[in-house]
VOPAGU-2260 file (C-alpha; in pm, 1 decimal, decimal comma):
REM VOPAGU-2260
SITE   aa  ch    i         X         Y         Z
SITE  MET   A    0       0,0       0,0       0,0
SITE  GLY   A    1     283,2     238,0      81,0
SITE  ASN   A    2     435,3     182,2    -259,3
SITE  LEU   A    3     100,4     262,5    -422,6
SITE  VAL   A    4      78,0     596,1    -239,0
SITE  LYS   A    5     430,2     685,5    -341,2
SITE  VAL   A    6     361,6     595,5    -703,1
SITE  VAL   A    7      33,9     785,1    -706,1
SITE  THR   A    8     195,2    1089,9    -544,3
SITE  GLY   A    9     479,3    1090,3    -794,8
SITE  ILE   A   10     254,1    1051,4   -1092,5
SITE  MET   A   11      13,9    1320,0    -964,4
SITE  LEU   A   12     303,0    1562,5    -916,5
SITE  VAL   A   13     425,1    1502,9   -1267,6
SITE  LEU   A   14      77,3    1532,6   -1416,8
SITE  VAL   A   15     -13,3    1850,6   -1226,5
SITE  LEU   A   16     308,7    2013,5   -1337,7
SITE  SER   A   17     238,7    1895,7   -1690,1
SITE  ALA   A   18    -115,5    2033,1   -1674,3
SITE  CYS   A   19      15,0    2375,4   -1590,8
SITE  SER   A   20     211,2    2376,7   -1912,8
SITE  LEU   A   21     -56,5    2226,6   -2140,5
SITE  PRO   A   22    -131,9    2445,2   -2446,1
SITE  ARG   A   23    -450,6    2653,3   -2427,0
SITE  GLY   A   24    -653,1    2846,8   -2680,6
SITE  ALA   A   25    -676,4    3157,9   -2461,4
SITE  ALA   A   26    -535,7    3312,4   -2147,1
SITE  LEU   A   27    -713,3    3335,8   -1815,6
SITE  GLN   A   28    -861,0    3675,1   -1729,4
SITE  ARG   A   29    -625,5    3720,8   -1433,8
SITE  GLU   A   30    -330,3    3655,3   -1664,2
SITE  VAL   A   31    -436,1    3924,0   -1912,8
SITE  LEU   A   32    -508,3    4180,2   -1640,7
SITE  ALA   A   33    -199,4    4104,8   -1434,0
SITE  GLY   A   34     -27,4    4425,1   -1324,3
SITE  SER   A   35    -325,7    4652,1   -1393,1
SITE  ASP   A   36    -331,6    4761,7   -1026,8
SITE  ASP   A   37      26,8    4886,5   -1040,9
SITE  ALA   A   38      70,9    5262,6   -1048,3
SITE  SER   A   39     306,8    5221,6   -1343,7
SITE  ALA   A   40      59,9    5013,2   -1549,2
SITE  ASP   A   41      43,6    5128,3   -1911,5
SITE  PHE   A   42    -319,5    5020,7   -1956,1
SITE  ALA   A   43    -642,4    5083,0   -1767,7
SITE  VAL   A   44    -919,9    4837,1   -1681,7
SITE  TYR   A   45   -1288,1    4934,7   -1667,4
SITE  PRO   A   46   -1564,1    4686,0   -1576,4
SITE  VAL   A   47   -1859,6    4748,2   -1810,0
SITE  THR   A   48   -2158,2    4826,9   -1589,3
SITE  ARG   A   49   -2466,2    5039,4   -1632,6
SITE  ALA   A   50   -2307,8    5295,5   -1401,7
SITE  LEU   A   51   -2003,6    5324,4   -1633,0
SITE  LEU   A   52   -2200,0    5379,1   -1957,7
SITE  PRO   A   53   -2271,3    5754,9   -1914,7
SITE  THR   A   54   -1900,3    5814,8   -1854,5
SITE  VAL   A   55   -1781,8    5615,0   -2156,1
SITE  GLN   A   56   -2039,8    5783,6   -2379,7
SITE  GLN   A   57   -1862,2    6115,1   -2317,0
SITE  TRP   A   58   -1529,2    5978,2   -2437,5
SITE  PRO   A   59   -1420,3    6040,2   -2797,9
SITE  LEU   A   60   -1524,3    5789,2   -3061,0
SITE  VAL   A   61   -1233,6    5585,2   -3195,2
SITE  GLY   A   62   -1185,3    5502,2   -3562,4
SITE  GLU   A   63   -1512,3    5660,1   -3677,1
SITE  GLU   A   64   -1536,3    5869,5   -3993,5
SITE  HIS   A   65   -1709,5    6193,6   -3901,2
SITE  LEU   A   66   -1923,8    6283,0   -4203,6
SITE  SER   A   67   -2229,8    6505,8   -4195,2
SITE  TRP   A   68   -2539,9    6467,9   -4410,7
SITE  ILE   A   69   -2788,9    6701,7   -4576,2
SITE  SER   A   70   -3154,6    6703,3   -4478,6
SITE  ALA   A   71   -3408,7    6675,8   -4758,2
SITE  SER   A   72   -3601,6    6975,5   -4889,1
SITE  HIS   A   73   -3875,1    7017,3   -5149,0
SITE  GLY   A   74   -3786,7    7096,6   -5508,1
SITE  SER   A   75   -3961,0    7152,7   -5838,1
SITE  ASN   A   76   -4131,1    6869,2   -6025,6
SITE  SER   A   77   -4023,5    7007,2   -6363,2
SITE  GLN   A   78   -3701,7    6997,3   -6560,5
SITE  GLN   A   79   -3484,3    7305,6   -6574,7
SITE  ILE   A   80   -3234,5    7396,1   -6840,8
SITE  ARG   A   81   -2882,0    7448,3   -6715,4
SITE  PRO   A   82   -2551,0    7555,7   -6870,3
SITE  GLY   A   83   -2396,1    7260,8   -7051,1
SITE  ASP   A   84   -2731,4    7117,8   -7161,3
SITE  THR   A   85   -2802,0    7075,2   -7531,3
SITE  VAL   A   86   -3126,1    7186,5   -7698,6
SITE  SER   A   87   -3262,7    7128,5   -8046,8
SITE  VAL   A   88   -3488,0    7394,4   -8195,8
SITE  VAL   A   89   -3722,4    7342,2   -8490,7
SITE  ILE   A   90   -3879,9    7655,4   -8647,7
SITE  TRP   A   91   -4174,8    7632,8   -8886,9
SITE  ASP   A   92   -4262,5    7931,7   -9099,7
SITE  SER   A   93   -4514,1    7937,0   -9386,7
SITE  ASN   A   94   -4397,0    8275,4   -9511,8
SITE  GLU   A   95   -4238,0    8241,5   -9857,9
SITE  ASN   A   96   -3982,6    8512,2   -9781,4
SITE  SER   A   97   -3893,3    8398,2   -9427,8
SITE  LEU   A   98   -3546,8    8489,2   -9305,2
SITE  LEU   A   99   -3533,6    8180,8   -9087,8
SITE  THR   A  100   -3621,4    7897,1   -9328,2
SITE  PRO   A  101   -3432,1    7809,4   -9649,4
SITE  THR   A  102   -3597,3    7883,1   -9983,8
SITE  GLY   A  103   -3850,9    7621,4  -10078,4
SITE  THR   A  104   -3885,3    7475,5   -9728,9
SITE  ARG   A  105   -4119,3    7543,7   -9442,2
SITE  GLN   A  106   -3892,1    7453,8   -9152,3
SITE  VAL   A  107   -3537,5    7477,5   -9024,0
SITE  THR   A  108   -3371,5    7266,7   -8753,8
SITE  LEU   A  109   -3109,8    7414,4   -8525,9
SITE  ASP   A  110   -2963,4    7098,7   -8382,6
SITE  ALA   A  111   -2736,6    7047,8   -8080,9
SITE  LEU   A  112   -2732,1    7404,8   -7953,1
SITE  ARG   A  113   -2522,4    7398,4   -7637,1
SITE  VAL   A  114   -2633,6    7623,2   -7353,9
SITE  SER   A  115   -2343,0    7856,1   -7282,3
SITE  PRO   A  116   -2194,0    7911,3   -6936,6
SITE  GLY   A  117   -2393,8    8234,9   -6935,0
SITE  GLY   A  118   -2713,7    8037,9   -6991,3
SITE  SER   A  119   -2798,1    8138,7   -7349,2
SITE  ILE   A  120   -2812,4    7992,2   -7701,6
SITE  PHE   A  121   -2749,3    8168,2   -8033,1
SITE  VAL   A  122   -3028,7    8184,5   -8291,7
SITE  PRO   A  123   -2950,2    8332,8   -8637,0
SITE  TYR   A  124   -3108,9    8674,2   -8702,4
SITE  VAL   A  125   -3217,7    8680,1   -8338,5
SITE  GLY   A  126   -2895,4    8665,8   -8140,8
SITE  ASP   A  127   -2835,8    8526,4   -7792,9
SITE  VAL   A  128   -3146,1    8410,2   -7608,3
SITE  ARG   A  129   -3114,6    8331,2   -7240,0
SITE  ILE   A  130   -3298,9    8010,1   -7140,6
SITE  SER   A  131   -3101,9    7876,9   -6839,6
SITE  GLY   A  132   -3312,4    7814,8   -6530,3
SITE  MET   A  133   -3631,0    7773,9   -6736,8
SITE  THR   A  134   -3841,5    7468,4   -6802,4
SITE  PRO   A  135   -3832,5    7348,0   -7165,3
SITE  GLU   A  136   -4186,2    7481,6   -7218,8
SITE  ARG   A  137   -4101,5    7823,4   -7082,1
SITE  ALA   A  138   -3782,0    7834,8   -7290,8
SITE  ARG   A  139   -3986,4    7750,1   -7601,4
SITE  GLY   A  140   -4211,2    8047,7   -7526,9
SITE  ARG   A  141   -3908,9    8273,0   -7481,6
SITE  LEU   A  142   -3775,4    8167,9   -7824,1
SITE  GLN   A  143   -4119,5    8211,7   -7979,8
SITE  ASN   A  144   -4131,1    8570,5   -7857,9
SITE  ALA   A  145   -3772,7    8631,1   -7974,8
SITE  VAL   A  146   -3838,9    8526,5   -8339,7
SITE  GLU   A  147   -4176,8    8698,1   -8379,3
SITE  PRO   A  148   -4034,0    9039,2   -8474,8
SITE  ILE   A  149   -3860,9    8887,8   -8781,0
SITE  ALA   A  150   -4102,0    8599,1   -8847,9
SITE  PRO   A  151   -4448,8    8678,6   -8708,4
SITE  SER   A  152   -4600,9    8353,6   -8836,4
SITE  ALA   A  153   -4322,3    8122,2   -8714,9
SITE  GLN   A  154   -4383,2    7841,6   -8471,4
SITE  VAL   A  155   -4105,0    7708,1   -8244,8
SITE  GLN   A  156   -4047,4    7361,2   -8102,0
SITE  LEU   A  157   -3772,7    7286,6   -7845,9
SITE  SER   A  158   -3635,6    6960,3   -7708,2
SITE  LEU   A  159   -3380,8    6920,6   -7429,3
SITE  THR   A  160   -3089,0    6681,7   -7382,2
SITE  GLU   A  161   -2944,4    6704,8   -7031,4
SITE  GLY   A  162   -2576,4    6778,4   -7000,6
SITE  ARG   A  163   -2337,2    6721,7   -6714,7
SITE  GLY   A  164   -2501,2    6995,1   -6510,6
SITE  ASN   A  165   -2836,3    6818,3   -6529,6
SITE  SER   A  166   -2717,5    6465,6   -6452,4
SITE  VAL   A  167   -2580,9    6277,0   -6153,0
SITE  ASP   A  168   -2337,9    5986,9   -6122,6
SITE  LEU   A  169   -2402,4    5661,6   -5938,8
SITE  VAL   A  170   -2082,8    5474,2   -5856,2
SITE  GLY   A  171   -2040,4    5115,8   -5731,0
SITE  GLY   A  172   -2252,9    4896,5   -5507,7
SITE  VAL   A  173   -2559,8    4885,1   -5737,5
SITE  ALA   A  174   -2673,7    4671,7   -6028,4
SITE  SER   A  175   -2633,4    4945,2   -6292,8
SITE  PRO   A  176   -2385,1    5220,5   -6204,4
SITE  GLY   A  177   -2351,4    5510,6   -6444,2
SITE  SER   A  178   -2458,3    5866,2   -6523,8
SITE  TYR   A  179   -2829,7    5941,5   -6488,3
SITE  PRO   A  180   -3019,3    6247,6   -6616,8
SITE  MET   A  181   -3228,3    6427,4   -6357,2
SITE  PRO   A  182   -3597,2    6412,2   -6455,8
SITE  ASP   A  183   -3684,9    6701,9   -6225,6
SITE  ARG   A  184   -3570,1    6894,0   -5918,8
SITE  ASN   A  185   -3729,3    6642,6   -5682,9
SITE  TYR   A  186   -3476,4    6372,5   -5769,7
SITE  THR   A  187   -3347,1    6222,4   -5443,7
SITE  VAL   A  188   -3067,4    5988,3   -5338,0
SITE  LEU   A  189   -3300,9    5691,7   -5295,7
SITE  SER   A  190   -3465,0    5765,6   -5633,0
SITE  LEU   A  191   -3123,4    5749,2   -5800,4
SITE  ILE   A  192   -3029,0    5427,0   -5620,7
SITE  ALA   A  193   -3360,3    5271,8   -5725,6
SITE  ALA   A  194   -3292,9    5375,0   -6087,3
SITE  GLY   A  195   -2957,6    5197,6   -6059,7
SITE  GLY   A  196   -3120,5    4869,0   -5960,7
SITE  GLY   A  197   -3088,5    4901,1   -5583,9
SITE  VAL   A  198   -2804,8    4830,4   -5342,7
SITE  SER   A  199   -2619,3    4502,5   -5382,6
SITE  ALA   A  200   -2729,5    4244,7   -5125,4
SITE  SER   A  201   -2368,0    4132,6   -5080,8
SITE  LEU   A  202   -2262,1    4457,6   -4910,1
SITE  ALA   A  203   -2239,5    4458,7   -4529,9
SITE  ASN   A  204   -2410,0    4768,6   -4386,8
SITE  PRO   A  205   -2397,4    4968,5   -4715,6
SITE  GLN   A  206   -2272,3    5324,7   -4681,3
SITE  ILE   A  207   -2381,1    5619,2   -4897,1
SITE  ARG   A  208   -2132,3    5891,1   -4987,0
SITE  LEU   A  209   -2248,8    6210,1   -5156,4
SITE  LYS   A  210   -1973,8    6407,2   -5328,2
SITE  ARG   A  211   -2083,7    6761,2   -5408,2
SITE  GLY   A  212   -1808,5    6981,0   -5542,5
SITE  SER   A  213   -1520,1    6958,6   -5297,2
SITE  ARG   A  214   -1737,3    6841,4   -5006,1
SITE  LEU   A  215   -1809,6    6484,7   -4899,9
SITE  PHE   A  216   -2119,4    6381,2   -4703,7
SITE  GLY   A  217   -2198,1    6035,8   -4568,1
SITE  THR   A  218   -2458,9    5816,7   -4402,5
SITE  SER   A  219   -2585,7    5458,7   -4426,9
SITE  ILE   A  220   -2862,7    5321,5   -4646,0
SITE  ASP   A  221   -3044,3    5192,1   -4337,2
SITE  ARG   A  222   -3052,7    5542,1   -4192,6
SITE  LEU   A  223   -3202,7    5678,4   -4514,0
SITE  TYR   A  224   -3469,8    5407,3   -4499,6
SITE  ASP   A  225   -3545,8    5477,0   -4133,2
SITE  GLU   A  226   -3544,8    5857,4   -4162,1
SITE  PRO   A  227   -3717,2    5970,5   -4485,4
SITE  GLY   A  228   -3638,9    6331,5   -4400,3
SITE  LEU   A  229   -3273,5    6256,2   -4482,5
SITE  ASP   A  230   -3346,6    6145,5   -4840,7
SITE  THR   A  231   -3187,7    6461,2   -4972,1
SITE  LEU   A  232   -3243,3    6622,1   -5311,1
SITE  LEU   A  233   -2966,8    6585,9   -5566,5
SITE  ARG   A  234   -2806,0    6862,3   -5768,4
SITE  GLY   A  235   -2661,0    6837,9   -6114,5
SITE  GLY   A  236   -2303,2    6711,1   -6100,8
SITE  ASP   A  237   -2351,1    6523,3   -5771,6
SITE  GLN   A  238   -2182,1    6186,7   -5730,5
SITE  ILE   A  239   -2336,8    5910,9   -5519,6
SITE  ILE   A  240   -2101,7    5632,7   -5410,1
SITE  VAL   A  241   -2241,0    5310,8   -5260,4
SITE  GLU   A  242   -1983,5    5107,2   -5071,4
SITE  GLU   A  243   -1951,5    4850,9   -4796,2
SITE  ASP   A  244   -1891,5    4966,8   -4440,5
SITE  GLU   A  245   -1513,5    4946,5   -4397,6
SITE  ARG   A  246   -1528,7    4926,6   -4017,7
SITE  TYR   A  247   -1448,7    4595,7   -3848,1
SITE  PHE   A  248   -1360,8    4439,5   -3514,8
SITE  LEU   A  249   -1159,7    4127,1   -3425,1
SITE  SER   A  250   -1245,6    3826,0   -3213,6
SITE  VAL   A  251    -988,6    3593,5   -3054,9
SITE  GLY   A  252    -956,7    3348,2   -2768,1
SITE  ALA   A  253   -1233,5    3114,1   -2657,6
SITE  ALA   A  254   -1495,3    3275,4   -2881,8
SITE  GLY   A  255   -1714,2    3091,3   -3128,5
SITE  SER   A  256   -1488,6    3217,4   -3408,2
SITE  GLU   A  257   -1151,9    3388,2   -3429,0
SITE  SER   A  258   -1182,4    3623,7   -3721,2
SITE  LEU   A  259   -1223,7    3975,2   -3858,1
SITE  HIS   A  260   -1588,9    4083,0   -3853,7
SITE  PRO   A  261   -1734,6    4373,4   -4056,9
SITE  PHE   A  262   -1988,8    4598,2   -3888,7
SITE  THR   A  263   -2337,8    4476,2   -3976,4
SITE  LYS   A  264   -2510,9    4801,1   -3876,9
SITE  ASP   A  265   -2429,4    5159,3   -3785,4
SITE  ILE   A  266   -2393,7    5091,7   -3412,0
SITE  VAL   A  267   -2265,3    4752,2   -3296,1
SITE  THR   A  268   -2292,5    4688,3   -2922,4
SITE  ALA   A  269   -2089,5    4446,7   -2713,6
SITE  MET   A  270   -2385,6    4209,4   -2703,7
SITE  ASP   A  271   -2414,0    4233,3   -3083,7
SITE  ALA   A  272   -2043,5    4155,1   -3110,8
SITE  VAL   A  273   -2070,7    3848,1   -2887,1
SITE  SER   A  274   -2352,8    3722,2   -3106,6
SITE  ILE   A  275   -2162,6    3797,3   -3429,1
SITE  VAL   A  276   -1854,5    3601,0   -3313,2
SITE  GLY   A  277   -2064,7    3298,5   -3223,5
SITE  GLY   A  278   -2079,1    3355,0   -2849,1
SITE  VAL   A  279   -1857,8    3210,7   -2576,9
SITE  LEU   A  280   -1744,0    2850,8   -2630,4
SITE  ASP   A  281   -1935,1    2629,5   -2386,4
SITE  THR   A  282   -1640,7    2396,6   -2329,0
SITE  ARG   A  283   -1364,4    2656,3   -2285,2
SITE  GLY   A  284   -1485,3    3015,6   -2260,3
SITE  ASN   A  285   -1532,2    3221,3   -1947,3
SITE  PRO   A  286   -1862,8    3417,2   -1964,9
SITE  GLN   A  287   -1739,6    3630,1   -1675,7
SITE  GLY   A  288   -1423,0    3722,4   -1866,1
SITE  VAL   A  289   -1515,8    3879,3   -2199,7
SITE  LEU   A  290   -1263,5    4156,2   -2267,1
SITE  ILE   A  291   -1281,4    4448,7   -2510,7
SITE  LEU   A  292    -933,1    4579,9   -2595,4
SITE  ARG   A  293    -921,5    4932,1   -2735,7
SITE  GLU   A  294    -653,9    5193,6   -2802,3
SITE  TYR   A  295    -742,2    5563,0   -2777,8
SITE  PRO   A  296    -545,8    5844,4   -2942,3
SITE  ARG   A  297    -323,2    6044,7   -2712,9
SITE  ASN   A  298    -540,3    6354,9   -2744,3
SITE  ALA   A  299    -832,2    6159,6   -2591,8
SITE  LEU   A  300    -661,1    6125,1   -2254,5
SITE  SER   A  301    -807,1    6332,1   -1975,1
SITE  ALA   A  302    -778,0    6353,9   -1599,2
SITE  GLY   A  303   -1154,6    6414,8   -1579,6
SITE  THR   A  304   -1452,0    6210,9   -1692,8
SITE  ARG   A  305   -1426,1    6296,7   -2063,1
SITE  GLY   A  306   -1146,0    6059,0   -2145,1
SITE  PRO   A  307    -972,9    5739,8   -2028,2
SITE  ARG   A  308    -669,2    5737,3   -1798,6
SITE  ASN   A  309    -451,4    5550,3   -2048,1
SITE  GLN   A  310    -438,7    5512,3   -2422,4
SITE  GLN   A  311    -468,2    5135,5   -2396,2
SITE  VAL   A  312    -789,4    5027,4   -2227,8
SITE  VAL   A  313    -939,8    4690,6   -2138,0
SITE  PHE   A  314   -1315,4    4678,1   -2075,8
SITE  THR   A  315   -1428,7    4368,5   -1885,7
SITE  ILE   A  316   -1777,8    4225,2   -1931,2
SITE  ASP   A  317   -1953,6    3976,4   -1705,1
SITE  LEU   A  318   -2223,8    3794,4   -1900,3
SITE  THR   A  319   -2344,5    3606,5   -1593,8
SITE  SER   A  320   -2498,8    3909,2   -1419,3
SITE  ALA   A  321   -2803,6    4115,4   -1514,7
SITE  ASP   A  322   -2602,7    4435,2   -1477,5
SITE  GLY   A  323   -2334,2    4307,2   -1713,4
SITE  LEU   A  324   -2588,2    4183,8   -1968,4
SITE  PHE   A  325   -2784,9    4507,3   -1979,9
SITE  ALA   A  326   -2464,9    4712,1   -1992,2
SITE  ALA   A  327   -2333,1    4498,7   -2280,7
SITE  ARG   A  328   -2651,3    4574,4   -2476,3
SITE  ASN   A  329   -2568,4    4945,6   -2463,9
SITE  PHE   A  330   -2188,0    4943,3   -2475,4
SITE  ARG   A  331   -2074,2    5059,1   -2818,6
SITE  ILE   A  332   -1801,6    4868,6   -3005,2
SITE  SER   A  333   -1545,4    5085,1   -3187,5
SITE  PRO   A  334   -1372,4    4997,5   -3515,2
SITE  LYS   A  335   -1064,4    4775,2   -3466,8
SITE  ASP   A  336   -1169,1    4672,9   -3115,0
SITE  VAL   A  337   -1052,5    4327,1   -3010,2
SITE  VAL   A  338   -1314,2    4104,5   -2847,5
SITE  TYR   A  339   -1111,6    3861,6   -2636,9
SITE  VAL   A  340   -1292,0    3573,1   -2467,5
SITE  THR   A  341   -1070,4    3439,8   -2188,9
SITE  GLU   A  342   -1031,7    3076,2   -2089,9
SITE  SER   A  343   -1246,2    2950,3   -1805,5
SITE  PRO   A  344   -1042,0    2855,5   -1495,1
SITE  VAL   A  345   -1278,4    2559,9   -1456,6
SITE  VAL   A  346   -1128,4    2407,0   -1771,0
SITE  SER   A  347    -781,8    2394,4   -1613,4
SITE  ALA   A  348    -924,2    2248,2   -1293,5
SITE  GLN   A  349   -1114,9    1983,2   -1486,7
SITE  THR   A  350    -796,4    1897,9   -1673,8
SITE  VAL   A  351    -608,9    1850,8   -1346,0
SITE  PHE   A  352    -883,6    1633,1   -1195,5
SITE  SER   A  353    -900,0    1429,4   -1511,4
SITE  LEU   A  354    -526,8    1373,7   -1496,0
SITE  ILE   A  355    -546,9    1282,4   -1126,2
SITE  GLY   A  356    -814,8    1028,5   -1205,2
SITE  SER   A  357    -592,2     884,6   -1473,8
SITE  ALA   A  358    -303,0     878,4   -1224,2
SITE  PHE   A  359    -480,7     628,3   -1001,2
SITE  GLY   A  360    -523,6     397,1   -1294,9
SITE  LEU   A  361    -160,4     430,9   -1389,6
SITE  ALA   A  362     -48,2     380,1   -1030,5
SITE  THR   A  363    -247,2      63,5   -1000,7
SITE  ILE   A  364     -92,8     -66,6   -1320,2
SITE  ALA   A  365     255,3      32,5   -1202,0
SITE  THR   A  366     208,6    -136,8    -862,3
SITE  ASN   A  367      84,1    -455,0   -1017,8
C-alpha cells in the first residue's frame, strides 16, 4: 500500500506540473489583467456596468469617420435647363420670304445648340437668347417671342438633352452604375439608387457617400430608410457612391470564431459583437471574462470624466450578471476593437482532476 501511495503521489506531481504547461486556446482573465493595479501600469481596466455607460459615452469615438449629411427639402417637379445642356430647336414658318427657313422649305432645324456658361443659345437673325433656369416649355415660349419680330407667323419647337449639369453619377454597389439624367428637381438619393437597380445584397451595412463639389457627405442606407427626411435632393453634377462599411472588429480566444468581422449596422454593441462572433465557447470560454481591448489616441486622454486614464484600455464584461448583460446591450463597439474571450479557470481544474483520475489507474498498473 505504501508503494502505491508513493507511485500515485509521484505521478500526480508530474501530471499537475504537466497540466500547468498544457497548451490553451486563450489566457485566463487574471493573466491578461496582471499588473493593472500597479501605479506604473500602461493600460487601464474598466468593468462594463450600467453605471459606467454615461461616462464612456462622453469619451471620444475611436476610428469613426465623421461625415455630416444634408436634410431633404422640397424641389420643383419640372425639368430646368442648365448651362452645358443641349437643346434642339425646330422653327416652322409658312412665309415664302422667311429669313429663318431656307428657300422652298417650311422649316429649319437648329440641332445640338449647347447652352453657354452664361445660360444662353445663339439663334440666327435673333442673337443670344437666355434660357437657363427655365423649363423646356417656358424656354420655347421665350424663343417664340424672340423670333416673332422677324417671323411673325413662325412656330417654335424645343427639345432638351441634359448635359453634365443636369445629370448625376451613381458609382459602385448597385446593379447598374452610371450617369443618370435628372428628370426634375425632386430627384433624391433613394430615387437614383432605385434607378440603378438598388443596393447590392452582398454589401455589409452599405454606406452612402455624396460628393458635391469639394465636399463629402456620408450616411448609411439603413438610416435613409429609417429617416425619410434625410433622403436629400440631388443637384446636377452630384456623385453618389455606394460602398460597404469598412469598419471591423476582431475576435480571438475562446470565442465561437476567431476572425475579422465587418460591422453589420451603424452601431454595434458588445452584445451584438458576442452574437456575431458565435458567443462564448461552452467547453472553454469564461462568460465572466469577456474583454474588449481598445486603443485611444493620445489627445483623448483626460484627468476628468471625458477621457480614459490611459491610451490602452481593457473593458471587462460579465455575461453572468443582469447588470453586465444590460450594460453589454448598450456598450458601443469601436472599429478595430478586439473582443477577447478568456479561458475559463474551470477548464484547467477539470484537466487537473481528469489527470489525477488517470493517475490512479496508472499507479495501479505500475504497482501490479
